[in-house]
C-alpha positions in Angstrom: 132.8 85.1 178.3 130.6 85.4 181.3 131.5 83.2 184.2 129.2 80.7 185.8 129.8 78.4 188.8 130.9 74.9 188.2 128.0 72.4 188.2 127.5 68.7 188.0 124.1 67.4 186.8 123.0 63.7 186.6 121.9 62.3 183.3 119.3 59.7 184.1 116.6 57.8 182.2 113.6 59.9 182.6 110.1 58.5 182.8 108.7 61.8 181.4 111.1 61.4 178.4 109.8 57.9 177.8 106.3 59.1 177.9 107.3 61.9 175.5 108.8 59.3 173.0 105.7 57.2 173.3 103.5 60.2 172.5 105.7 61.1 169.6 105.7 57.5 168.3 101.8 57.5 168.5 101.5 60.8 166.7 103.6 59.3 163.9 101.8 55.9 163.9 98.2 57.2 163.7 98.6 58.9 160.3 100.3 55.7 159.0 97.3 53.7 160.3 94.9 56.2 158.7 96.8 56.0 155.4 96.6 52.3 155.6 92.9 52.3 156.1 92.2 54.9 153.3 94.5 53.6 150.5 94.2 50.2 148.9 97.5 48.7 149.2 98.9 45.1 148.7 99.1 43.0 151.9 102.9 42.9 151.6 103.2 46.7 151.5 100.8 47.0 154.4 102.7 44.5 156.4 106.0 46.2 155.6 104.6 49.6 156.7 103.3 48.1 160.0 106.7 46.2 160.6 108.6 49.5 159.9 106.4 51.5 162.3 106.7 48.9 165.0 110.4 48.8 164.5 110.8 52.4 164.9 108.8 52.4 168.1 110.8 49.4 169.5 114.2 51.0 168.6 113.1 54.3 170.4 112.1 52.3 173.5 115.1 50.2 173.5 117.4 53.3 173.1 115.6 55.0 176.0 115.6 51.9 178.2 119.3 51.2 177.7 120.4 54.6 178.5 123.4 54.5 181.0 123.5 56.9 184.0 125.9 59.6 183.3 126.8 63.1 184.4 127.3 66.4 182.8 129.7 68.8 184.5 131.0 72.3 183.8 134.3 73.3 185.2 134.0 77.0 184.3 135.7 76.4 181.0 134.6 73.2 179.3 131.8 70.6 179.6 132.4 67.0 180.2 130.6 63.7 180.7 131.8 60.2 181.6 133.0 59.7 178.1 133.5 63.2 176.6 136.0 65.6 178.0 136.8 69.2 177.1 133.7 69.9 175.0 131.5 72.7 174.0 127.7 72.5 174.6 124.9 73.5 172.3 121.4 73.8 173.6 119.3 72.3 170.9 115.9 72.6 172.9 115.1 74.1 176.2 111.4 73.4 177.4 112.1 74.7 181.0 111.6 71.2 182.3 113.5 69.3 179.7 116.7 70.3 177.7 118.1 68.6 174.7 121.9 69.2 174.6 124.6 68.5 172.1 128.1 67.9 173.6 130.6 68.7 170.9 134.2 67.6 171.9 137.4 69.0 170.5 138.1 65.5 168.9 135.6 62.6 168.9 131.9 62.1 168.2 129.1 64.4 169.3 126.9 63.2 172.1 123.3 64.1 172.5 121.8 64.3 175.9 118.2 64.6 177.3 118.1 66.2 180.7 115.1 66.3 183.0 114.6 68.8 185.7 113.3 65.9 188.0 116.9 64.3 188.0 118.1 67.0 190.3 115.7 69.9 190.9 118.0 71.6 193.2 120.7 71.9 190.6 118.5 72.6 187.7 118.8 76.4 187.9 122.6 76.3 188.1 122.8 74.1 185.1 120.5 76.4 183.0 122.6 79.4 184.1 125.8 77.5 183.2 124.5 76.5 179.7 123.5 80.2 179.1 126.9 81.6 180.5 128.9 79.0 178.6 127.5 79.9 175.1 129.4 81.9 172.6 129.9 85.6 173.1 127.4 87.8 171.5 128.5 91.3 170.2 126.2 94.2 171.1 
């Protein structure tokens, strides 16, 4: 395994992630609204669809808003957060400015993290190097 220096990165609620969630919700809500305008449905079905769509948006907003500050640290061998120790890390999505990570502990439940470059711009490069270096070995 390649070695990477230890790194600690803050996990904070990101305004850009909030905007991204709102945009994704709108992209899902617009086709639902278009469907509701094109198809003749009973008022109860229409009300249920609107309620379900609003509930999904409210739950996403609530989850984003209640996100507790945390940290992600790499000690050269394992990843850890405030609640998960001795874990492996899987990069689910890397957009250069945003990373979606899955922290998989030896025992316990998996934790998903959204990391924004703006939380600690000076440590972003080190974090990305550590996520790459801590990945599984690849045979040539």
